[in-house]
DOZATOR-801817 format. One record per residue (C-alpha): residue in three letters; chain; z, y negated, x negated. Coordinates in Angstrom, 2 decimals. Layout:
<sites>
+------+-------+---------+---------+---------+
! resn ! chain !      pz !      py !      px !
+------+-------+---------+---------+---------+
!  ala !     A !       Z !       Y !       X !
...
+------+-------+---------+---------+---------+
</sites>
This chain:
<sites>
+------+-------+---------+---------+---------+
! resn ! chain !      pz !      py !      px !
+------+-------+---------+---------+---------+
!  met !     A !    1.37 !   17.37 !    7.13 !
!  leu !     A !   -0.39 !   14.34 !    8.60 !
!  glu !     A !   -3.93 !   15.11 !    9.73 !
!  cys !     A !   -6.31 !   12.97 !    7.68 !
!  asp !     A !   -8.28 !   11.80 !   10.71 !
!  gln !     A !   -5.03 !   10.35 !   12.11 !
!  cys !     A !   -3.94 !    8.63 !    8.89 !
!  pro !     A !   -3.84 !    4.83 !    9.30 !
!  val !     A !   -4.95 !    4.24 !    5.67 !
!  arg !     A !   -7.65 !    6.93 !    5.56 !
!  asn !     A !  -10.39 !    4.34 !    4.89 !
!  arg !     A !   -8.46 !    2.36 !    2.24 !
!  ala !     A !   -6.60 !    4.91 !    0.13 !
!  ala !     A !   -8.09 !    6.41 !   -3.04 !
!  cys !     A !   -8.57 !    9.74 !   -1.26 !
!  ala !     A !  -11.17 !    8.04 !    0.97 !
!  ser !     A !  -13.61 !    8.79 !   -1.88 !
!  leu !     A !  -13.39 !   12.49 !   -0.97 !
!  ser !     A !  -15.17 !   14.30 !    1.82 !
!  gln !     A !  -13.13 !   15.00 !    4.95 !
!  glu !     A !  -12.87 !   18.68 !    3.98 !
!  asp !     A !  -11.72 !   17.96 !    0.41 !
!  arg !     A !   -9.28 !   15.31 !    1.59 !
!  gln !     A !   -7.75 !   17.73 !    4.08 !
!  glu !     A !   -7.44 !   20.39 !    1.37 !
!  leu !     A !   -5.51 !   17.96 !   -0.85 !
!  ala !     A !   -3.28 !   16.99 !    2.07 !
!  arg !     A !   -2.56 !   20.64 !    2.88 !
!  ala !     A !   -1.21 !   21.06 !   -0.66 !
!  gly !     A !    1.28 !   18.25 !   -0.01 !
!  arg !     A !    3.63 !   17.07 !    2.68 !
!  thr !     A !    4.49 !   13.96 !    4.64 !
!  val !     A !    7.81 !   12.38 !    3.67 !
!  thr !     A !    9.75 !    9.58 !    5.39 !
!  leu !     A !   12.12 !    7.40 !    3.34 !
!  ala !     A !   14.84 !    5.22 !    4.85 !
!  arg !     A !   15.24 !    1.64 !    3.62 !
!  gly !     A !   16.95 !    1.74 !    0.21 !
!  glu !     A !   16.08 !    5.37 !   -0.46 !
!  thr !     A !   14.62 !    6.13 !   -3.90 !
!  leu !     A !   11.33 !    7.97 !   -4.31 !
!  phe !     A !   11.31 !    8.01 !   -8.13 !
!  ala !     A !   14.20 !    7.10 !  -10.43 !
!  ala !     A !   13.80 !    5.86 !  -14.00 !
!  gly !     A !   14.34 !    8.58 !  -16.58 !
!  glu !     A !   13.91 !   11.48 !  -14.18 !
!  ser !     A !   11.15 !   13.98 !  -14.79 !
!  asn !     A !    8.85 !   14.16 !  -11.79 !
!  glu !     A !    5.70 !   16.06 !  -11.04 !
!  arg !     A !    4.84 !   14.27 !   -7.81 !
!  cys !     A !    2.38 !   11.61 !   -6.70 !
!  ala !     A !    2.05 !    9.93 !   -3.34 !
!  thr !     A !   -0.02 !    7.65 !   -1.15 !
!  leu !     A !    1.94 !    5.18 !    0.96 !
!  ile !     A !    0.98 !    5.57 !    4.61 !
!  ser !     A !    3.23 !    2.91 !    6.12 !
!  gly !     A !    6.13 !    0.68 !    5.06 !
!  ala !     A !    6.66 !   -0.96 !    1.69 !
!  leu !     A !    8.10 !    0.06 !   -1.69 !
!  lys !     A !    9.32 !   -1.89 !   -4.69 !
!  val !     A !    8.93 !   -1.00 !   -8.36 !
!  ser !     A !   11.91 !   -2.23 !  -10.35 !
!  gln !     A !   13.70 !   -1.88 !  -13.66 !
!  val !     A !   17.35 !   -2.36 !  -14.58 !
!  asp !     A !   17.99 !   -4.16 !  -17.87 !
!  ala !     A !   20.75 !   -3.54 !  -20.40 !
!  ser !     A !   23.06 !   -5.93 !  -18.51 !
!  gly !     A !   22.67 !   -3.96 !  -15.29 !
!  asp !     A !   20.49 !   -6.59 !  -13.58 !
!  glu !     A !   17.58 !   -5.32 !  -11.52 !
!  his !     A !   14.14 !   -6.90 !  -11.95 !
!  met !     A !   11.45 !   -6.37 !   -9.35 !
!  leu !     A !    8.10 !   -5.78 !  -11.06 !
!  ala !     A !    5.71 !   -4.97 !   -8.24 !
!  leu !     A !    5.36 !   -4.21 !   -4.56 !
!  ile !     A !    3.49 !   -1.24 !   -3.11 !
!  his !     A !    1.87 !   -1.61 !    0.29 !
!  pro !     A !    0.12 !    0.88 !    2.60 !
!  ala !     A !   -2.79 !    2.72 !    0.92 !
!  gly !     A !   -1.07 !    2.18 !   -2.45 !
!  phe !     A !   -0.82 !    5.08 !   -4.90 !
!  ile !     A !    2.51 !    5.94 !   -6.50 !
!  gly !     A !    2.95 !    8.17 !   -9.50 !
!  glu !     A !    2.59 !    8.24 !  -13.28 !
!  leu !     A !   -0.30 !   10.54 !  -14.02 !
!  phe !     A !   -0.10 !   10.51 !  -17.79 !
!  thr !     A !    3.63 !   10.52 !  -18.56 !
!  pro !     A !    6.21 !   13.22 !  -17.84 !
!  phe !     A !    9.01 !   10.78 !  -16.98 !
!  ala !     A !    9.18 !    7.89 !  -14.54 !
!  thr !     A !    9.85 !    4.62 !  -16.35 !
!  his !     A !   10.79 !    2.57 !  -13.29 !
!  asp !     A !   12.64 !    2.99 !  -10.02 !
!  val !     A !   10.50 !    3.17 !   -6.88 !
!  thr !     A !   12.54 !    2.37 !   -3.77 !
!  ala !     A !   11.74 !    1.91 !   -0.09 !
!  leu !     A !   12.06 !   -1.68 !    1.16 !
!  thr !     A !   11.58 !   -0.59 !    4.76 !
!  glu !     A !   11.29 !    2.79 !    6.44 !
!  ser !     A !    8.26 !    4.24 !    4.70 !
!  arg !     A !    6.01 !    7.27 !    5.22 !
!  leu !     A !    4.19 !    8.88 !    2.33 !
!  cys !     A !    1.73 !   11.68 !    1.71 !
!  val !     A !    3.30 !   13.43 !   -1.29 !
!  phe !     A !    1.57 !   16.01 !   -3.47 !
!  ser !     A !    2.00 !   17.55 !   -6.90 !
!  arg !     A !    0.50 !   16.00 !  -10.01 !
!  ser !     A !   -1.04 !   19.37 !  -10.92 !
!  gln !     A !   -2.84 !   19.55 !   -7.57 !
!  leu !     A !   -4.11 !   16.00 !   -7.99 !
!  asn !     A !   -5.32 !   16.76 !  -11.53 !
!  arg !     A !   -7.25 !   19.79 !  -10.24 !
!  thr !     A !   -8.83 !   17.70 !   -7.50 !
!  met !     A !   -9.81 !   14.95 !   -9.97 !
!  thr !     A !  -11.40 !   17.56 !  -12.26 !
!  glu !     A !  -13.44 !   18.92 !   -9.36 !
!  his !     A !  -14.18 !   15.48 !   -7.90 !
!  pro !     A !  -14.55 !   12.75 !  -10.57 !
!  glu !     A !  -15.07 !   10.19 !   -7.81 !
!  leu !     A !  -11.36 !   10.49 !   -7.01 !
!  ala !     A !  -10.42 !    9.70 !  -10.63 !
!  gln !     A !  -12.67 !    6.64 !  -10.48 !
!  ala !     A !  -11.11 !    5.52 !   -7.19 !
!  leu !     A !   -7.60 !    5.91 !   -8.66 !
!  leu !     A !   -8.61 !    3.88 !  -11.72 !
!  gln !     A !   -9.92 !    1.11 !   -9.49 !
!  arg !     A !   -6.71 !    1.26 !   -7.45 !
!  ala !     A !   -4.63 !    1.03 !  -10.63 !
!  gln !     A !   -6.61 !   -2.01 !  -11.80 !
!  ala !     A !   -6.12 !   -3.71 !   -8.44 !
!  asp !     A !   -2.39 !   -2.93 !   -8.50 !
!  val !     A !   -2.02 !   -4.40 !  -12.01 !
!  his !     A !   -3.83 !   -7.55 !  -10.86 !
!  ser !     A !   -1.57 !   -7.84 !   -7.80 !
!  ala !     A !    1.55 !   -7.32 !   -9.92 !
!  arg !     A !    0.47 !  -10.03 !  -12.36 !
!  asn !     A !   -0.20 !  -12.43 !   -9.51 !
!  leu !     A !    3.20 !  -11.65 !   -8.03 !
!  leu !     A !    5.03 !  -12.25 !  -11.30 !
!  ala !     A !    3.03 !  -15.43 !  -11.94 !
!  leu !     A !    4.48 !  -16.98 !   -8.78 !
!  ser !     A !    7.68 !  -17.84 !  -10.65 !
!  asn !     A !    5.65 !  -20.10 !  -12.98 !
!  arg !     A !    4.45 !  -22.39 !  -10.21 !
!  arg !     A !    5.58 !  -25.99 !  -10.24 !
!  ser !     A !    7.48 !  -26.34 !   -6.98 !
!  ala !     A !    9.71 !  -24.00 !   -5.00 !
!  gln !     A !    7.59 !  -24.63 !   -1.91 !
!  ser !     A !    4.43 !  -23.58 !   -3.76 !
!  gln !     A !    6.19 !  -20.42 !   -4.95 !
!  val !     A !    7.38 !  -19.43 !   -1.49 !
!  ala !     A !    3.99 !  -20.28 !    0.06 !
!  gly !     A !    2.25 !  -18.12 !   -2.55 !
!  leu !     A !    4.57 !  -15.19 !   -1.94 !
!  val !     A !    4.18 !  -15.35 !    1.85 !
!  leu !     A !    0.41 !  -15.51 !    1.43 !
!  ala !     A !    0.42 !  -12.55 !   -0.99 !
!  leu !     A !    2.46 !  -10.48 !    1.46 !
!  gly !     A !    0.06 !  -11.47 !    4.24 !
!  his !     A !   -2.90 !  -10.26 !    2.16 !
!  ala !     A !   -1.09 !   -6.98 !    1.44 !
!  ala !     A !   -0.47 !   -6.44 !    5.16 !
!  ser !     A !   -4.11 !   -7.07 !    6.07 !
!  asp !     A !   -6.70 !   -4.38 !    6.77 !
!  ser !     A !   -9.35 !   -6.64 !    5.24 !
!  pro !     A !   -9.64 !   -7.75 !    1.58 !
!  cys !     A !  -11.15 !  -11.04 !    2.77 !
!  his !     A !   -8.23 !  -12.59 !    4.60 !
!  ser !     A !   -4.51 !  -12.30 !    5.31 !
!  ala !     A !   -3.01 !  -10.61 !    8.32 !
!  ala !     A !   -2.39 !  -13.15 !   11.08 !
!  gln !     A !    1.00 !  -11.60 !   11.85 !
!  phe !     A !    3.18 !   -9.29 !    9.79 !
!  asp !     A !    6.78 !   -8.46 !    8.93 !
!  leu !     A !    8.17 !   -9.55 !    5.57 !
!  pro !     A !    9.06 !   -6.39 !    3.60 !
!  leu !     A !   11.51 !   -8.41 !    1.47 !
!  thr !     A !   14.86 !   -9.89 !    2.39 !
!  arg !     A !   15.55 !  -13.52 !    1.52 !
!  gly !     A !   17.62 !  -12.25 !   -1.40 !
!  glu !     A !   14.76 !  -10.10 !   -2.72 !
!  met !     A !   12.31 !  -12.99 !   -2.37 !
!  ala !     A !   14.74 !  -15.22 !   -4.28 !
!  glu !     A !   15.16 !  -12.62 !   -7.03 !
!  leu !     A !   11.43 !  -12.21 !   -7.44 !
!  leu !     A !   10.78 !  -15.96 !   -7.61 !
!  gly !     A !   13.84 !  -16.91 !   -9.66 !
!  leu !     A !   15.20 !  -19.10 !   -6.86 !
!  thr !     A !   18.38 !  -19.09 !   -4.80 !
!  ile !     A !   18.53 !  -17.55 !   -1.33 !
!  glu !     A !   19.29 !  -21.00 !    0.07 !
!  thr !     A !   16.16 !  -22.45 !   -1.53 !
!  val !     A !   13.96 !  -19.68 !   -0.13 !
!  ser !     A !   15.38 !  -20.16 !    3.38 !
!  arg !     A !   14.99 !  -23.93 !    3.11 !
!  gln !     A !   11.37 !  -23.68 !    1.99 !
!  leu !     A !   10.48 !  -21.21 !    4.74 !
!  ser !     A !   11.90 !  -23.71 !    7.23 !
!  ala !     A !    9.87 !  -26.50 !    5.60 !
!  leu !     A !    6.66 !  -24.47 !    5.86 !
!  glu !     A !    7.40 !  -23.84 !    9.53 !
!  thr !     A !    8.09 !  -27.54 !   10.13 !
!  lys !     A !    4.71 !  -28.35 !    8.56 !
!  gly !     A !    3.06 !  -25.98 !   11.02 !
!  leu !     A !    1.78 !  -23.59 !    8.35 !
!  leu !     A !    3.63 !  -20.58 !    9.69 !
!  arg !     A !    5.86 !  -19.50 !   12.54 !
!  arg !     A !    8.86 !  -17.23 !   12.08 !
!  lys !     A !    9.55 !  -14.51 !   14.64 !
!  gly !     A !   12.98 !  -12.99 !   14.38 !
!  ser !     A !   14.49 !  -12.21 !   10.99 !
!  arg !     A !   11.30 !  -10.92 !    9.33 !
!  gly !     A !    8.31 !  -11.60 !   11.55 !
!  ile !     A !    5.74 !  -14.11 !   10.25 !
!  glu !     A !    2.69 !  -15.63 !   11.94 !
!  leu !     A !    0.32 !  -17.55 !    9.68 !
!  thr !     A !   -0.78 !  -20.46 !   11.85 !
!  glu !     A !   -2.61 !  -22.40 !    9.11 !
!  pro !     A !   -3.51 !  -19.90 !    6.34 !
!  lys !     A !   -6.03 !  -22.25 !    4.71 !
!  arg !     A !   -3.50 !  -25.05 !    4.35 !
!  leu !     A !   -0.90 !  -22.54 !    3.16 !
!  ala !     A !   -3.33 !  -21.35 !    0.46 !
!  glu !     A !   -3.96 !  -24.97 !   -0.62 !
!  leu !     A !   -0.23 !  -25.53 !   -0.96 !
!  ala !     A !    0.20 !  -22.29 !   -2.90 !
!  ala !     A !   -2.65 !  -23.09 !   -5.33 !
+------+-------+---------+---------+---------+
</sites>
């Protein structure tokens, strides 16, 4: 179990609405789990009685259609809540994009805590609303006019998700998606995504560091291009 006072998302997760004592009690009823990249937390069609808060890393929510093609529907970033509270079966796959740590607890324990502490239920509702808004924004990227605007918007969205502040993007972060996953999400080719990342770097809007590292050198201009 991760001690709550050492948790890096203790001030951003839904459980921040609880007192330190109540938060620690909920954590004691659960456990800390580490997933390797590509490992599945929840699989579509499987009954599960677990919920989780993402401590570090990144997860994707996806669905496989009748043709066997996977469609990415949403991304989950640190402090995000994972779990279907009101249905007995998971309807989507939830898979780790990078090594990810989670605080996992039973749905029954969470339900008891929400009954005793309505402020937690309210915090989870607000989190769910924010996650739906983020998912809609992510899916709307594919409707943008140019490939460069799409890629700029996605990079900016990932920068916001990596930030500790709701007001601005992280200055530096690692992309949780591969070029192929970015292409799939935007409806572009891998070559187009790579080409547009290079173009954004040439324009001085960002700087790439290694295979996944990103530094946003001109976030305002990047946002204007993404608009």
